[in-house]
Each structure stands twice: as C-alpha cells, then as structure tokens.
C-alpha angles and dihedrals in degrees: 000000000000123000115266098263124183110286096019116121126188120196136184139182128249116281096035101091150017144183109254138196101208105311093334124096111245096173128013105207138197127216110344144188137196121207128167089353094305122119119211121184144147115257113236098172131002130199100204098202097044092050090060094055125101120249101048118168134194107226125193115195115221117198109241093359145080112282121249112242129190125180115241109233098178133002138195128183120193131154093357092304123115121208117188133177107223129208123215117311110264120243114230120196 
C-alpha cells in the first residue's frame, strides 16, 4: 500500500475496520476515510474506558489478507464522529 501522500484519500465501508486497544475493540466504526493521515468515521459503538488507553490502533480487515494497521496518535470524538491522527502504517511480516 502506498504512503498517505497529500491528496490521496482511502475509504472503506462499515464493518471493515475498528479502533482497537490491543486485541479489544475500543470503537466500532461505520464508513470511514483517511485523508492526509487523518481518519474520519461514524461511531457505531464506543467502549469509554478502552478509548482512553494508550496504544490505540486503527485496524482495517482485508479478506484473505493481512490487516492494515495504523497507530492512533491523537483522537477526538464529537457528535458520534471520530477523528484520529494516524502514524505510519505498520508493517506486518
């Protein structure tokens, strides 16, 4: 997958991703998009304590493949919308 360069937007449907704390879901999200390293998505379900913990990750499931994972550097939730600044996509071997 290419780096998130200026002008590049990645989008996905509901049910393909979540924000996790370790292996636990912190936020179940609806349709999402990433532009300029910022994730924007509708909140479907929120676990209030987990979302406050360090080490959150945005995880995109890929049928038949390795998931894409980005570390969450900063997160804001307002009016059932999550906005998160993402770090570089992790490499999984």
